[in-house]
Steps between C-alpha positions, in 0.01 A plus 500: 500500500296677235125518528301487174187702537194469270595611149294700251568593145596860445432747229692589188597856426617532142709776355290610198712608207515490121143407421149647518327409827157641413200280427169545328151470651190381315279755677513869580336709776386185678446373855485124554495272801657153481541214746825456685603192695693497830712198580784479758469876552564560130286635217416319176330604179342276239632587153399365159769473231445322171175348625667344806467596864808596696543610860733789571611635836449875540831631630549874550863435595575383146546771241350312206427131539611144440397200294669184633696287254314180602165657389385414149405825327521530122578807294733671750700774326860522618624858539851455634674478835482713812668515839258398773543522877299286746379573853837420663705707254631219282502599133499294182454563132162372386300491180223753446198385303172660381191304597227433244184708568376417851149552628413594858123469533372736225830681437758381247860622535738475203879532486549429873865421574629256762818307585529130411644335812579166653355437847661287768172404662203413279164589660181364347265769381764768447604555137666841528496848646337826403700788646455865583524593131128418474439812709802716424429508128136592509256337744380606843362232729320421823581160650250367754587151624202493737261464205765350263487777240725744320368812323702621201462827315684722257305809615750739658252652746303191597671467839561871549268511802599163645530527881737315725856513624686663210870454434683635198733243348822546311610268224831318535570258218137551400348365822332703779671600827326683788610611848351332805595541867588191702627709795391839621684777318669265252399413143588197291468512123326175399411333175124436465542140396197275456745229389590459867245333733624696799365816659834668566866396472774752578843488339756394763742786446217754495374357830840562660481865388149539643600341831796739526262790457247362749694305767183419697373306200738215588242394758288381205761244396381149589811314394775441249555188293721397210388369164305613194133565436466635146538328166526708186462379143876444471574349841457542873651747743837428652489391864497810717385628834123547508346730756152401625280796596168567668426859407269698724356669195570539128359816339365521147437874497286548810370140502657287774564128477570391855690206647665417167731199492764514223856405420783658304598412140808569286303662217310827506252567781153425375134479587328207336164352412400432861427874518196428281343283769425819691388742229456564130774674303454761230793534261488833320793520255379831357575669837747241628286425804436186706176539700438244776132468591454308829216245496406597852321832443401589860836569649841341451540152652797317640638266241751231582756338269709187539841437344 
């Protein structure tokens, strides 16, 4: 009998081709701090377009962004079609549109491109997604959920001296991947994905490879079930074996999360927005760095995570 575990919506990674993905900013050489909301372990920004307020999820696992087809937004400029792949690897052809000028606090962004998509589950207070393109094409940021703020800047050296646990990311389909260590001596390349509410979710096949390299790590398996736990934009995972884990420690650089409960997924391994419960994150696209800054300054604490 299949077990259906709690489902969350996954990110969209679009293959960007055949049109200009740059956008224009209304300010230069600026630093601004804007409010950011946290709900269900996810991040939301208030955006003004055409005099109306919209609420967009900030999703670093999405390359560009999304405006849902049930959201009324005038003056969308259609640019053509693109192949888009969701969090579980299902791909569809979707329409790319250019948003009218959108204002975040005191910054107006013009020519921002997103995908127009249908959603299977309509959540109140979520009109669309702003993806990693916000950072990749020109803005560095510091996200601090403890005070509910995000700092944005176009100054290349503003975060040059930022301290914390520094990982260099590589871009794959225009979204950031870093290497973390769930078992001693073994790395897992994970997507930094604020579109996911989880702390850590390893890919099932990658977990098997890691367990083969570290046989003693099997002691950290709590159980195995059968079902699905991730829903992408185009559908849910197929039923599959899910391994439930209680990791002794998960290392982001030299920072240890201890006693981490997690479960495998069919899509890419990822670390999600729950990470931001424990520290601020600096995104420096000019140096391709993610800098985790633990909130607990006087020594590293023991942080626990549920499934």
